[in-house]
C-alpha positions as CSV (number, residue, x, y, z in Angstrom):
1,M,14.5,32.7,-26.5
2,P,13.7,30.2,-23.8
3,A,10.0,28.3,-24.2
4,T,7.3,30.1,-21.9
5,R,4.4,27.9,-20.5
6,S,1.0,29.4,-20.5
7,A,-1.7,28.9,-17.6
8,P,-3.9,25.9,-18.2
9,A,-7.2,26.3,-19.6
10,R,-8.9,25.0,-16.7
11,R,-8.2,25.1,-12.9
12,H,-9.2,22.1,-11.7
13,E,-11.0,18.8,-13.3
14,P,-12.4,16.0,-11.3
15,G,-10.0,13.2,-11.4
16,T,-7.1,15.4,-11.7
17,F,-4.2,16.0,-8.9
18,L,-5.0,19.8,-8.8
19,S,-7.0,21.2,-6.1
20,P,-9.0,24.4,-6.4
21,D,-8.5,25.3,-2.8
22,G,-5.0,23.8,-2.6
23,L,-5.9,21.3,0.3
24,M,-5.0,17.9,0.0
25,P,-7.8,15.6,0.1
26,A,-7.8,13.1,2.9
27,D,-6.7,9.9,0.8
28,G,-4.1,12.2,-1.1
29,P,-1.0,11.2,1.1
30,K,-2.0,7.5,0.6
31,T,-2.3,7.6,-3.1
32,V,1.1,9.7,-3.8
33,Y,2.8,7.0,-1.6
34,K,1.1,4.1,-3.5
35,V,2.0,5.9,-6.8
36,L,5.7,6.7,-5.6
37,S,6.1,3.0,-4.2
38,A,5.4,1.7,-7.1
39,F,8.6,3.0,-9.3
40,D,10.8,4.7,-6.9
41,P,13.2,2.2,-4.8
42,T,13.9,5.3,-2.5
43,V,10.3,5.0,-1.2
44,K,9.6,1.5,-2.4
45,G,9.7,-0.4,1.1
46,H,9.9,2.3,3.5
47,T,7.7,3.2,5.8
48,V,7.0,7.5,5.4
49,G,5.0,9.6,8.2
50,L,2.5,10.6,5.9
51,S,0.8,12.6,8.5
52,K,4.0,14.6,9.1
53,T,4.9,15.3,5.4
54,C,1.9,15.9,3.9
55,T,-0.2,18.5,5.8
56,D,-2.4,21.5,4.9
57,D,-0.6,23.6,7.6
58,F,0.9,26.1,4.8
59,V,-2.7,26.4,3.1
60,D,-4.2,27.0,6.7
61,K,-1.6,29.5,7.4
62,A,-1.9,31.6,4.2
63,G,-5.7,32.1,5.0
């Protein structure tokens, strides 16, 4: 029987990567890029259009 994952006890704690409303914090895309650049050679040294790839459009449309 495959293992199942239970829901986390807390939905959001300050300093975690989860957002209670699903929105990306203003500095979120830059932080993600910085972290990925530290270890992923396909990201490091490359320009990424953060304003195009990290948006709140999906959340906004879900209303």
